[in-house]
mmCIF file as gemmi writes it, N, C-alpha and C atoms, coordinates in Angstrom:
data_model
loop_
_atom_site.group_PDB
_atom_site.id
_atom_site.type_symbol
_atom_site.label_atom_id
_atom_site.label_alt_id
_atom_site.label_comp_id
_atom_site.label_asym_id
_atom_site.label_entity_id
_atom_site.label_seq_id
_atom_site.pdbx_PDB_ins_code
_atom_site.Cartn_x
_atom_site.Cartn_y
_atom_site.Cartn_z
_atom_site.occupancy
_atom_site.B_iso_or_equiv
_atom_site.pdbx_formal_charge
_atom_site.auth_seq_id
_atom_site.auth_asym_id
_atom_site.pdbx_PDB_model_num
ATOM 1 N N . MET Axp A 1 ? 11.179 73.279 -203.675 1 0 ? 1 A 1
ATOM 2 C CA . MET Axp A 1 ? 9.917 74.09 -203.633 1 0 ? 1 A 1
ATOM 3 C C . MET Axp A 1 ? 10.706 75.102 -205.401 1 0 ? 1 A 1
ATOM 4 N N . ASN Axp A 2 ? 10.943 74.845 -205.815 1 0 ? 2 A 1
ATOM 5 C CA . ASN Axp A 2 ? 11.841 76.273 -206.631 1 0 ? 2 A 1
ATOM 6 C C . ASN Axp A 2 ? 10.509 76.208 -207.883 1 0 ? 2 A 1
ATOM 7 N N . CYS Axp A 3 ? 10.238 77.127 -207.712 1 0 ? 3 A 1
ATOM 8 C CA . CYS Axp A 3 ? 9.462 77.74 -208.961 1 0 ? 3 A 1
ATOM 9 C C . CYS Axp A 3 ? 9.564 77.507 -210.189 1 0 ? 3 A 1
ATOM 10 N N . GLY Axp A 4 ? 10.909 77.525 -210.579 1 0 ? 4 A 1
ATOM 11 C CA . GLY Axp A 4 ? 11.123 77.035 -212.237 1 0 ? 4 A 1
ATOM 12 C C . GLY Axp A 4 ? 10.754 78.271 -213.129 1 0 ? 4 A 1
ATOM 13 N N . VAL Axp A 5 ? 11.371 78.186 -213.99 1 0 ? 5 A 1
ATOM 14 C CA . VAL Axp A 5 ? 11.218 78.998 -214.905 1 0 ? 5 A 1
ATOM 15 C C . VAL Axp A 5 ? 10.873 78.411 -216.734 1 0 ? 5 A 1
ATOM 16 N N . LYS Axp A 6 ? 10.073 79.027 -217.069 1 0 ? 6 A 1
ATOM 17 C CA . LYS Axp A 6 ? 9.256 78.249 -217.913 1 0 ? 6 A 1
ATOM 18 C C . LYS Axp A 6 ? 9.618 78.863 -219.436 1 0 ? 6 A 1
ATOM 19 N N . THR Axp A 7 ? 9.15 80.236 -219.93 1 0 ? 7 A 1
ATOM 20 C CA . THR Axp A 7 ? 9.56 80.485 -221.389 1 0 ? 7 A 1
ATOM 21 C C . THR Axp A 7 ? 10.838 81.973 -220.955 1 0 ? 7 A 1
ATOM 22 N N . LEU Axp A 8 ? 11.122 81.622 -220.034 1 0 ? 8 A 1
ATOM 23 C CA . LEU Axp A 8 ? 12.462 83.248 -220.261 1 0 ? 8 A 1
ATOM 24 C C . LEU Axp A 8 ? 14.001 82.282 -220.54 1 0 ? 8 A 1
ATOM 25 N N . SER Axp A 9 ? 15.005 83.192 -220.957 1 0 ? 9 A 1
ATOM 26 C CA . SER Axp A 9 ? 15.951 82.82 -221.508 1 0 ? 9 A 1
ATOM 27 C C . SER Axp A 9 ? 17.234 83.306 -221.165 1 0 ? 9 A 1
ATOM 28 N N . GLY Axp A 10 ? 18.604 82.82 -221.289 1 0 ? 10 A 1
ATOM 29 C CA . GLY Axp A 10 ? 20.016 83.686 -220.965 1 0 ? 10 A 1
ATOM 30 C C . GLY Axp A 10 ? 20.183 84.152 -219.523 1 0 ? 10 A 1
ATOM 31 N N . ASP Axp A 11 ? 20.424 85.451 -218.85 1 0 ? 11 A 1
ATOM 32 C CA . ASP Axp A 11 ? 20.374 85.755 -218.112 1 0 ? 11 A 1
ATOM 33 C C . ASP Axp A 11 ? 19.282 85.927 -217.246 1 0 ? 11 A 1
ATOM 34 N N . VAL Axp A 12 ? 18.519 86.451 -218.007 1 0 ? 12 A 1
ATOM 35 C CA . VAL Axp A 12 ? 17.148 86.544 -216.929 1 0 ? 12 A 1
ATOM 36 C C . VAL Axp A 12 ? 16.539 85.316 -216.172 1 0 ? 12 A 1
ATOM 37 N N . ALA Axp A 13 ? 16.594 84.232 -216.836 1 0 ? 13 A 1
ATOM 38 C CA . ALA Axp A 13 ? 16.288 83.211 -216.425 1 0 ? 13 A 1
ATOM 39 C C . ALA Axp A 13 ? 17.534 82.246 -215.197 1 0 ? 13 A 1
ATOM 40 N N . VAL Axp A 14 ? 18.329 82.684 -215.94 1 0 ? 14 A 1
ATOM 41 C CA . VAL Axp A 14 ? 19.093 82.163 -214.334 1 0 ? 14 A 1
ATOM 42 C C . VAL Axp A 14 ? 19.477 83.092 -213.1 1 0 ? 14 A 1
ATOM 43 N N . THR Axp A 15 ? 19.095 84.581 -213.348 1 0 ? 15 A 1
ATOM 44 C CA . THR Axp A 15 ? 18.886 85.584 -212.296 1 0 ? 15 A 1
ATOM 45 C C . THR Axp A 15 ? 17.683 85.623 -211.686 1 0 ? 15 A 1
ATOM 46 N N . ILE Axp A 16 ? 16.53 84.598 -212.114 1 0 ? 16 A 1
ATOM 47 C CA . ILE Axp A 16 ? 15.212 84.618 -211.473 1 0 ? 16 A 1
ATOM 48 C C . ILE Axp A 16 ? 15.62 83.088 -210.895 1 0 ? 16 A 1
ATOM 49 N N . MET Axp A 17 ? 16.087 82.242 -211.287 1 0 ? 17 A 1
ATOM 50 C CA . MET Axp A 17 ? 16.233 80.868 -210.587 1 0 ? 17 A 1
ATOM 51 C C . MET Axp A 17 ? 17.153 81.082 -209.145 1 0 ? 17 A 1
ATOM 52 N N . ILE Axp A 18 ? 18.398 81.749 -209.065 1 0 ? 18 A 1
ATOM 53 C CA . ILE Axp A 18 ? 19.358 82.396 -208.442 1 0 ? 18 A 1
ATOM 54 C C . ILE Axp A 18 ? 17.963 83.105 -207.187 1 0 ? 18 A 1
ATOM 55 N N . ALA Axp A 19 ? 17.475 83.811 -207.686 1 0 ? 19 A 1
ATOM 56 C CA . ALA Axp A 19 ? 17.263 84.489 -206.201 1 0 ? 19 A 1
ATOM 57 C C . ALA Axp A 19 ? 15.97 83.93 -205.749 1 0 ? 19 A 1
ATOM 58 N N . SER Axp A 20 ? 14.925 82.709 -206.776 1 0 ? 20 A 1
ATOM 59 C CA . SER Axp A 20 ? 14.038 82.251 -206.162 1 0 ? 20 A 1
ATOM 60 C C . SER Axp A 20 ? 14.793 81.021 -205.162 1 0 ? 20 A 1
ATOM 61 N N . GLU Axp A 21 ? 16.496 80.598 -205.597 1 0 ? 21 A 1
ATOM 62 C CA . GLU Axp A 21 ? 16.992 78.995 -204.789 1 0 ? 21 A 1
ATOM 63 C C . GLU Axp A 21 ? 17.292 79.984 -203.691 1 0 ? 21 A 1
ATOM 64 N N . ALA Axp A 22 ? 17.459 81.395 -203.844 1 0 ? 22 A 1
ATOM 65 C CA . ALA Axp A 22 ? 17.981 82.132 -201.99 1 0 ? 22 A 1
ATOM 66 C C . ALA Axp A 22 ? 16.443 82.398 -201.016 1 0 ? 22 A 1
ATOM 67 N N . ASP Axp A 23 ? 15.607 83.099 -201.987 1 0 ? 23 A 1
ATOM 68 C CA . ASP Axp A 23 ? 14.268 82.666 -200.876 1 0 ? 23 A 1
ATOM 69 C C . ASP Axp A 23 ? 13.905 81.301 -200.626 1 0 ? 23 A 1
ATOM 70 N N . ASP Axp A 24 ? 14.152 79.94 -201.605 1 0 ? 24 A 1
ATOM 71 C CA . ASP Axp A 24 ? 13.96 78.866 -200.788 1 0 ? 24 A 1
ATOM 72 C C . ASP Axp A 24 ? 14.399 79.012 -199.695 1 0 ? 24 A 1
ATOM 73 N N . GLU Axp A 25 ? 15.892 79.432 -200.22 1 0 ? 25 A 1
ATOM 74 C CA . GLU Axp A 25 ? 17.211 78.855 -198.662 1 0 ? 25 A 1
ATOM 75 C C . GLU Axp A 25 ? 16.704 79.755 -197.409 1 0 ? 25 A 1
ATOM 76 N N . ASN Axp A 26 ? 16.162 80.719 -197.682 1 0 ? 26 A 1
ATOM 77 C CA . ASN Axp A 26 ? 15.74 81.538 -196.667 1 0 ? 26 A 1
ATOM 78 C C . ASN Axp A 26 ? 14.816 81.023 -195.633 1 0 ? 26 A 1
ATOM 79 N N . PHE Axp A 27 ? 13.199 80.834 -196.551 1 0 ? 27 A 1
ATOM 80 C CA . PHE Axp A 27 ? 12.349 80.21 -196.229 1 0 ? 27 A 1
ATOM 81 C C . PHE Axp A 27 ? 12.847 79.08 -195.448 1 0 ? 27 A 1
ATOM 82 N N . MET Axp A 28 ? 13.532 77.957 -195.975 1 0 ? 28 A 1
ATOM 83 C CA . MET Axp A 28 ? 13.513 76.949 -195.221 1 0 ? 28 A 1
ATOM 84 C C . MET Axp A 28 ? 14.642 77.651 -193.465 1 0 ? 28 A 1
ATOM 85 N N . LYS Axp A 29 ? 15.613 78.3 -193.694 1 0 ? 29 A 1
ATOM 86 C CA . LYS Axp A 29 ? 16.426 78.396 -192.605 1 0 ? 29 A 1
ATOM 87 C C . LYS Axp A 29 ? 15.213 78.998 -191.681 1 0 ? 29 A 1
ATOM 88 N N . ILE Axp A 30 ? 14.165 79.88 -192.147 1 0 ? 30 A 1
ATOM 89 C CA . ILE Axp A 30 ? 12.927 80.407 -191.008 1 0 ? 30 A 1
ATOM 90 C C . ILE Axp A 30 ? 12.252 79.524 -190.525 1 0 ? 30 A 1
ATOM 91 N N . VAL Axp A 31 ? 11.905 78.087 -191.107 1 0 ? 31 A 1
ATOM 92 C CA . VAL Axp A 31 ? 11.287 77.077 -190.713 1 0 ? 31 A 1
ATOM 93 C C . VAL Axp A 31 ? 12.188 76.663 -189.557 1 0 ? 31 A 1
ATOM 94 N N . ASP Axp A 32 ? 13.283 76.411 -190.042 1 0 ? 32 A 1
ATOM 95 C CA . ASP Axp A 32 ? 14.3 75.491 -189.111 1 0 ? 32 A 1
ATOM 96 C C . ASP Axp A 32 ? 14.371 76.32 -187.893 1 0 ? 32 A 1
ATOM 97 N N . ASP Axp A 33 ? 14.445 77.882 -187.76 1 0 ? 33 A 1
ATOM 98 C CA . ASP Axp A 33 ? 14.537 78.535 -186.979 1 0 ? 33 A 1
ATOM 99 C C . ASP Axp A 33 ? 12.833 78.32 -186.076 1 0 ? 33 A 1
ATOM 100 N N . LEU Axp A 34 ? 12.362 77.893 -186.283 1 0 ? 34 A 1
ATOM 101 C CA . LEU Axp A 34 ? 10.765 77.415 -185.713 1 0 ? 34 A 1
ATOM 102 C C . LEU Axp A 34 ? 11.358 76.502 -185.386 1 0 ? 34 A 1
ATOM 103 N N . VAL Axp A 35 ? 11.405 75.023 -186.366 1 0 ? 35 A 1
ATOM 104 C CA . VAL Axp A 35 ? 11.61 73.629 -184.893 1 0 ? 35 A 1
ATOM 105 C C . VAL Axp A 35 ? 12.9 74.227 -183.718 1 0 ? 35 A 1
ATOM 106 N N . VAL Axp A 36 ? 13.169 74.897 -184.061 1 0 ? 36 A 1
ATOM 107 C CA . VAL Axp A 36 ? 14.505 74.903 -182.841 1 0 ? 36 A 1
ATOM 108 C C . VAL Axp A 36 ? 14.17 75.616 -181.986 1 0 ? 36 A 1
ATOM 109 N N . SER Axp A 37 ? 13.248 76.51 -181.802 1 0 ? 37 A 1
ATOM 110 C CA . SER Axp A 37 ? 12.285 77.368 -181.161 1 0 ? 37 A 1
ATOM 111 C C . SER Axp A 37 ? 11.158 76.847 -180.382 1 0 ? 37 A 1
ATOM 112 N N . ALA Axp A 38 ? 10.642 75.437 -180.98 1 0 ? 38 A 1
ATOM 113 C CA . ALA Axp A 38 ? 9.317 75.009 -180.85 1 0 ? 38 A 1
ATOM 114 C C . ALA Axp A 38 ? 9.676 73.814 -179.531 1 0 ? 38 A 1
ATOM 115 N N . GLU Axp A 39 ? 11.474 73.551 -179.436 1 0 ? 39 A 1
ATOM 116 C CA . GLU Axp A 39 ? 11.982 72.959 -178.136 1 0 ? 39 A 1
ATOM 117 C C . GLU Axp A 39 ? 11.275 73.677 -176.917 1 0 ? 39 A 1
ATOM 118 N N . GLY Axp A 40 ? 11.256 74.445 -176.994 1 0 ? 40 A 1
ATOM 119 C CA . GLY Axp A 40 ? 10.762 75.581 -175.603 1 0 ? 40 A 1
ATOM 120 C C . GLY Axp A 40 ? 8.832 76.245 -175.785 1 0 ? 40 A 1
ATOM 121 N N . ASP Axp A 41 ? 8.736 75.535 -176.555 1 0 ? 41 A 1
ATOM 122 C CA . ASP Axp A 41 ? 6.956 76.039 -176.893 1 0 ? 41 A 1
ATOM 123 C C . ASP Axp A 41 ? 6.173 74.989 -177.483 1 0 ? 41 A 1
ATOM 124 N N . PRO Axp A 42 ? 5.685 74.461 -176.497 1 0 ? 42 A 1
ATOM 125 C CA . PRO Axp A 42 ? 4.854 73.607 -176.323 1 0 ? 42 A 1
ATOM 126 C C . PRO Axp A 42 ? 3.148 73.601 -177.503 1 0 ? 42 A 1
ATOM 127 N N . GLU Axp A 43 ? 3.125 74.736 -177.745 1 0 ? 43 A 1
ATOM 128 C CA . GLU Axp A 43 ? 1.616 74.978 -178.326 1 0 ? 43 A 1
ATOM 129 C C . GLU Axp A 43 ? 2.98 74.947 -180.162 1 0 ? 43 A 1
ATOM 130 N N . LEU Axp A 44 ? 4.064 75.616 -180.405 1 0 ? 44 A 1
ATOM 131 C CA . LEU Axp A 44 ? 4.407 75.978 -181.434 1 0 ? 44 A 1
ATOM 132 C C . LEU Axp A 44 ? 5.018 74.716 -182.101 1 0 ? 44 A 1
ATOM 133 N N . ALA Axp A 45 ? 5.397 73.422 -180.762 1 0 ? 45 A 1
ATOM 134 C CA . ALA Axp A 45 ? 6.059 72.436 -181.362 1 0 ? 45 A 1
ATOM 135 C C . ALA Axp A 45 ? 4.935 71.056 -181.546 1 0 ? 45 A 1
ATOM 136 N N . GLU Axp A 46 ? 3.492 71.324 -181.167 1 0 ? 46 A 1
ATOM 137 C CA . GLU Axp A 46 ? 2.236 71.209 -181.725 1 0 ? 46 A 1
ATOM 138 C C . GLU Axp A 46 ? 1.987 71.206 -182.958 1 0 ? 46 A 1
ATOM 139 N N . GLY Axp A 47 ? 1.979 72.421 -183.141 1 0 ? 47 A 1
ATOM 140 C CA . GLY Axp A 47 ? 1.516 72.897 -184.734 1 0 ? 47 A 1
ATOM 141 C C . GLY Axp A 47 ? 2.623 72.299 -185.56 1 0 ? 47 A 1
ATOM 142 N N . LEU Axp A 48 ? 4.054 72.107 -185.006 1 0 ? 48 A 1
ATOM 143 C CA . LEU Axp A 48 ? 4.962 71.48 -186.406 1 0 ? 48 A 1
ATOM 144 C C . LEU Axp A 48 ? 4.377 70.332 -186.676 1 0 ? 48 A 1
ATOM 145 N N . LYS Axp A 49 ? 3.992 69.467 -185.339 1 0 ? 49 A 1
ATOM 146 C CA . LYS Axp A 49 ? 3.777 68.257 -185.754 1 0 ? 49 A 1
ATOM 147 C C . LYS Axp A 49 ? 2.145 68.002 -186.676 1 0 ? 49 A 1
ATOM 148 N N . TRP Axp A 50 ? 1.602 68.701 -186.108 1 0 ? 50 A 1
ATOM 149 C CA . TRP Axp A 50 ? 0.697 69.154 -187.629 1 0 ? 50 A 1
ATOM 150 C C . TRP Axp A 50 ? 1.061 69.56 -188.731 1 0 ? 50 A 1
ATOM 151 N N . ILE Axp A 51 ? 1.354 70.052 -188.86 1 0 ? 51 A 1
ATOM 152 C CA . ILE Axp A 51 ? 2.466 70.344 -190.271 1 0 ? 51 A 1
ATOM 153 C C . ILE Axp A 51 ? 3.366 69.293 -190.788 1 0 ? 51 A 1
ATOM 154 N N . ASP Axp A 52 ? 4.048 68.442 -189.886 1 0 ? 52 A 1
ATOM 155 C CA . ASP Axp A 52 ? 4.664 67.091 -190.092 1 0 ? 52 A 1
ATOM 156 C C . ASP Axp A 52 ? 3.86 66.292 -190.937 1 0 ? 52 A 1
ATOM 157 N N . MET Axp A 53 ? 3.006 65.982 -190.015 1 0 ? 53 A 1
ATOM 158 C CA . MET Axp A 53 ? 1.227 65.131 -190.761 1 0 ? 53 A 1
ATOM 159 C C . MET Axp A 53 ? 0.702 65.134 -191.524 1 0 ? 53 A 1
ATOM 160 N N . GLN Axp A 54 ? 0.432 66.637 -192.059 1 0 ? 54 A 1
ATOM 161 C CA . GLN Axp A 54 ? 0.417 66.551 -193.251 1 0 ? 54 A 1
ATOM 162 C C . GLN Axp A 54 ? 0.827 66.988 -194.685 1 0 ? 54 A 1
ATOM 163 N N . SER Axp A 55 ? 2.265 67.106 -194.052 1 0 ? 55 A 1
ATOM 164 C CA . SER Axp A 55 ? 2.933 67.198 -195.303 1 0 ? 55 A 1
ATOM 165 C C . SER Axp A 55 ? 3.153 64.869 -195.564 1 0 ? 55 A 1
ATOM 166 N N . ARG Axp A 56 ? 3.106 64.467 -194.75 1 0 ? 56 A 1
ATOM 167 C CA . ARG Axp A 56 ? 3.589 63.38 -195.033 1 0 ? 56 A 1
ATOM 168 C C . ARG Axp A 56 ? 2.311 62.374 -195.712 1 0 ? 56 A 1
ATOM 169 N N . LYS Axp A 57 ? 0.898 62.952 -195.263 1 0 ? 57 A 1
ATOM 170 C CA . LYS Axp A 57 ? -0.41 62.475 -195.591 1 0 ? 57 A 1
ATOM 171 C C . LYS Axp A 57 ? -0.631 63.352 -197.251 1 0 ? 57 A 1
ATOM 172 N N . ASN Axp A 58 ? -0.11 64.339 -197.312 1 0 ? 58 A 1
ATOM 173 C CA . ASN Axp A 58 ? 0.199 64.913 -198.714 1 0 ? 58 A 1
ATOM 174 C C . ASN Axp A 58 ? 0.914 64.623 -200.047 1 0 ? 58 A 1
ATOM 175 N N . GLY Axp A 59 ? 2.024 64.228 -199.427 1 0 ? 59 A 1
ATOM 176 C CA . GLY Axp A 59 ? 3.111 62.919 -199.863 1 0 ? 59 A 1
ATOM 177 C C . GLY Axp A 59 ? 3.949 64.727 -200.567 1 0 ? 59 A 1
ATOM 178 N N . VAL Axp A 60 ? 4.366 65.764 -199.629 1 0 ? 60 A 1
ATOM 179 C CA . VAL Axp A 60 ? 5.577 66.754 -200.317 1 0 ? 60 A 1
ATOM 180 C C . VAL Axp A 60 ? 5.87 67.224 -198.768 1 0 ? 60 A 1
ATOM 181 N N . THR Axp A 61 ? 7.208 68.231 -199.12 1 0 ? 61 A 1
ATOM 182 C CA . THR Axp A 61 ? 8.054 67.828 -198.073 1 0 ? 61 A 1
ATOM 183 C C . THR Axp A 61 ? 6.992 68.585 -196.905 1 0 ? 61 A 1
ATOM 184 N N . PHE Axp A 62 ? 8.241 68.572 -195.46 1 0 ? 62 A 1
ATOM 185 C CA . PHE Axp A 62 ? 7.905 69.354 -194.505 1 0 ? 62 A 1
ATOM 186 C C . PHE Axp A 62 ? 7.752 70.782 -194.876 1 0 ? 62 A 1
ATOM 187 N N . TYR Axp A 63 ? 8.788 71.951 -195.496 1 0 ? 63 A 1
ATOM 188 C CA . TYR Axp A 63 ? 8.976 72.678 -196.314 1 0 ? 63 A 1
ATOM 189 C C . TYR Axp A 63 ? 7.806 73.046 -197.111 1 0 ? 63 A 1
ATOM 190 N N . GLU Axp A 64 ? 7.69 72.019 -198.004 1 0 ? 64 A 1
ATOM 191 C CA . GLU Axp A 64 ? 6.742 72.599 -198.996 1 0 ? 64 A 1
ATOM 192 C C . GLU Axp A 64 ? 5.343 73.091 -198.121 1 0 ? 64 A 1
ATOM 193 N N . MET Axp A 65 ? 4.957 71.767 -197.498 1 0 ? 65 A 1
ATOM 194 C CA . MET Axp A 65 ? 3.681 72.147 -196.229 1 0 ? 65 A 1
ATOM 195 C C . MET Axp A 65 ? 3.451 72.921 -195.786 1 0 ? 65 A 1
ATOM 196 N N . ALA Axp A 66 ? 4.412 73.703 -195.167 1 0 ? 66 A 1
ATOM 197 C CA . ALA Axp A 66 ? 4.818 74.767 -193.787 1 0 ? 66 A 1
ATOM 198 C C . ALA Axp A 66 ? 4.273 76.115 -195.052 1 0 ? 66 A 1
ATOM 199 N N . LEU Axp A 67 ? 4.935 75.933 -196.1 1 0 ? 67 A 1
ATOM 200 C CA . LEU Axp A 67 ? 4.749 77.487 -197.424 1 0 ? 67 A 1
ATOM 201 C C . LEU Axp A 67 ? 2.976 77.171 -198.163 1 0 ? 67 A 1
ATOM 202 N N . LEU Axp A 68 ? 2.418 76.013 -197.947 1 0 ? 68 A 1
ATOM 203 C CA . LEU Axp A 68 ? 1.123 75.838 -198.33 1 0 ? 68 A 1
ATOM 204 C C . LEU Axp A 68 ? 0.345 76.232 -197.414 1 0 ? 68 A 1
ATOM 205 N N . ILE Axp A 69 ? 0.631 76.318 -196.526 1 0 ? 69 A 1
ATOM 206 C CA . ILE Axp A 69 ? 0.175 77.001 -195.184 1 0 ? 69 A 1
ATOM 207 C C . ILE Axp A 69 ? 0.111 78.524 -195.147 1 0 ? 69 A 1
ATOM 208 N N . LEU Axp A 70 ? 1.237 78.562 -195.437 1 0 ? 70 A 1
ATOM 209 C CA . LEU Axp A 70 ? 1.86 80.069 -195.152 1 0 ? 70 A 1
ATOM 210 C C . LEU Axp A 70 ? 0.632 81.008 -195.966 1 0 ? 70 A 1
ATOM 211 N N . LYS Axp A 71 ? 0.488 80.714 -197.646 1 0 ? 71 A 1
ATOM 212 C CA . LYS Axp A 71 ? 0.148 81.167 -198.514 1 0 ? 71 A 1
ATOM 213 C C . LYS Axp A 71 ? -1.353 81.113 -198.109 1 0 ? 71 A 1
ATOM 214 N N . LYS Axp A 72 ? -2.164 80.163 -198.064 1 0 ? 72 A 1
ATOM 215 C CA . LYS Axp A 72 ? -3.343 80.067 -197.573 1 0 ? 72 A 1
ATOM 216 C C . LYS Axp A 72 ? -4.104 81.179 -196.238 1 0 ? 72 A 1
ATOM 217 N N . HIS Axp A 73 ? -3.304 80.689 -195.343 1 0 ? 73 A 1
ATOM 218 C CA . HIS Axp A 73 ? -3.31 81.299 -194.635 1 0 ? 73 A 1
ATOM 219 C C . HIS Axp A 73 ? -3.39 83.242 -194.777 1 0 ? 73 A 1
ATOM 220 N N . MET Axp A 74 ? -2.292 83.589 -195.526 1 0 ? 74 A 1
ATOM 221 C CA . MET Axp A 74 ? -2.145 85.239 -196.341 1 0 ? 74 A 1
ATOM 222 C C . MET Axp A 74 ? -3.19 85.544 -197.238 1 0 ? 74 A 1
ATOM 223 N N . ALA Axp A 75 ? -3.449 84.366 -197.92 1 0 ? 75 A 1
ATOM 224 C CA . ALA Axp A 75 ? -4.897 84.623 -198.703 1 0 ? 75 A 1
ATOM 225 C C . ALA Axp A 75 ? -5.893 84.871 -198.074 1 0 ? 75 A 1
ATOM 226 N N . GLU Axp A 76 ? -6.239 84.46 -196.86 1 0 ? 76 A 1
ATOM 227 C CA . GLU Axp A 76 ? -7.079 84.618 -196.325 1 0 ? 76 A 1
ATOM 228 C C . GLU Axp A 76 ? -7.522 85.636 -195.69 1 0 ? 76 A 1
ATOM 229 N N . ARG Axp A 77 ? -6.129 85.982 -194.72 1 0 ? 77 A 1
ATOM 230 C CA . ARG Axp A 77 ? -6.219 87.23 -194.389 1 0 ? 77 A 1
ATOM 231 C C . ARG Axp A 77 ? -6.358 88.585 -195.135 1 0 ? 77 A 1
ATOM 232 N N . ARG Axp A 78 ? -5.823 88.569 -196.381 1 0 ? 78 A 1
ATOM 233 C CA . ARG Axp A 78 ? -5.967 89.448 -197.432 1 0 ? 78 A 1
ATOM 234 C C . ARG Axp A 78 ? -7.694 89.487 -197.912 1 0 ? 78 A 1
ATOM 235 N N . ALA Axp A 79 ? -7.924 88.544 -197.946 1 0 ? 79 A 1
ATOM 236 C CA . ALA Axp A 79 ? -9.959 88.637 -198.281 1 0 ? 79 A 1
ATOM 237 C C . ALA Axp A 79 ? -10.56 89.024 -197.913 1 0 ? 79 A 1
ATOM 238 N N . LYS Axp A 80 ? -9.952 88.865 -195.927 1 0 ? 80 A 1
ATOM 239 C CA . LYS Axp A 80 ? -10.708 89.373 -194.483 1 0 ? 80 A 1
ATOM 240 C C . LYS Axp A 80 ? -10.559 90.963 -194.859 1 0 ? 80 A 1
ATOM 241 N N . GLU Axp A 81 ? -9.41 91.386 -195.275 1 0 ? 81 A 1
ATOM 242 C CA . GLU Axp A 81 ? -9.019 92.709 -195.302 1 0 ? 81 A 1
ATOM 243 C C . GLU Axp A 81 ? -9.873 93.509 -196.534 1 0 ? 81 A 1
ATOM 244 N N . TRP Axp A 82 ? -9.806 92.876 -197.81 1 0 ? 82 A 1
ATOM 245 C CA . TRP Axp A 82 ? -10.66 93.39 -198.543 1 0 ? 82 A 1
ATOM 246 C C . TRP Axp A 82 ? -12.065 93.495 -198.396 1 0 ? 82 A 1
ATOM 247 N N . MET Axp A 83 ? -12.656 92.534 -197.743 1 0 ? 83 A 1
ATOM 248 C CA . MET Axp A 83 ? -14.312 92.545 -197.38 1 0 ? 83 A 1
ATOM 249 C C . MET Axp A 83 ? -14.228 93.745 -196.196 1 0 ? 83 A 1
ATOM 250 N N . ARG Axp A 84 ? -13.522 93.832 -194.889 1 0 ? 84 A 1
ATOM 251 C CA . ARG Axp A 84 ? -13.827 95.093 -194.386 1 0 ? 84 A 1
ATOM 252 C C . ARG Axp A 84 ? -13.567 96.435 -195.296 1 0 ? 84 A 1
ATOM 253 N N . ALA Axp A 85 ? -12.773 96.468 -196.138 1 0 ? 85 A 1
ATOM 254 C CA . ALA Axp A 85 ? -12.429 97.983 -196.8 1 0 ? 85 A 1
ATOM 255 C C . ALA Axp A 85 ? -14.037 98.154 -197.839 1 0 ? 85 A 1
ATOM 256 N N . LYS Axp A 86 ? -14.065 97.083 -198.632 1 0 ? 86 A 1
ATOM 257 C CA . LYS Axp A 86 ? -15.404 96.717 -199.304 1 0 ? 86 A 1
ATOM 258 C C . LYS Axp A 86 ? -16.614 97.407 -198.647 1 0 ? 86 A 1
ATOM 259 N N . SER Axp A 87 ? -17.163 96.863 -197.377 1 0 ? 87 A 1
ATOM 260 C CA . SER Axp A 87 ? -17.888 97.157 -196.287 1 0 ? 87 A 1
ATOM 261 C C . SER Axp A 87 ? -17.76 98.463 -195.688 1 0 ? 87 A 1
ATOM 262 N N . ALA Axp A 88 ? -16.739 99.025 -195.414 1 0 ? 88 A 1
ATOM 263 C CA . ALA Axp A 88 ? -16.389 100.131 -194.613 1 0 ? 88 A 1
ATOM 264 C C . ALA Axp A 88 ? -16.454 101.227 -196.094 1 0 ? 88 A 1
ATOM 265 N N . ALA Axp A 89 ? -16.193 100.987 -197.06 1 0 ? 89 A 1
ATOM 266 C CA . ALA Axp A 89 ? -16.79 102.172 -198.396 1 0 ? 89 A 1
ATOM 267 C C . ALA Axp A 89 ? -18.38 101.883 -198.838 1 0 ? 89 A 1
ATOM 268 N N . ALA Axp A 90 ? -18.861 100.902 -198.557 1 0 ? 90 A 1
ATOM 269 C CA . ALA Axp A 90 ? -20.361 100.996 -198.75 1 0 ? 90 A 1
ATOM 270 C C . ALA Axp A 90 ? -20.838 101.818 -197.557 1 0 ? 90 A 1
ATOM 271 N N . ILE Axp A 91 ? -20.467 101.723 -196.353 1 0 ? 91 A 1
ATOM 272 C CA . ILE Axp A 91 ? -21.122 102.614 -195.232 1 0 ? 91 A 1
ATOM 273 C C . ILE Axp A 91 ? -20.577 104.081 -195.614 1 0 ? 91 A 1
ATOM 274 N N . ASN Axp A 92 ? -19.488 104.455 -195.985 1 0 ? 92 A 1
ATOM 275 C CA . ASN Axp A 92 ? -19.671 105.881 -196.523 1 0 ? 92 A 1
ATOM 276 C C . ASN Axp A 92 ? -19.586 106.116 -197.64 1 0 ? 92 A 1
């Protein structure tokens, strides 16, 4: 999941890579905690099974698929919020 660094050099590139790796590790720990929590939550377990199927189907890791789904969900939520704000501004 590492984002990679393209045109940066020196200490800046190393700092960004370290931060990215730390973010990756934190995200993976959160996903791992969800997997453990799913043992007592059938609905969560079913959702994680779906993510696993999608990751295999798309040739990516489970973590990458979880991140893609999360990013899509966040983008859709932001779009809805933007539309609500735009509609509210048009009414006023």
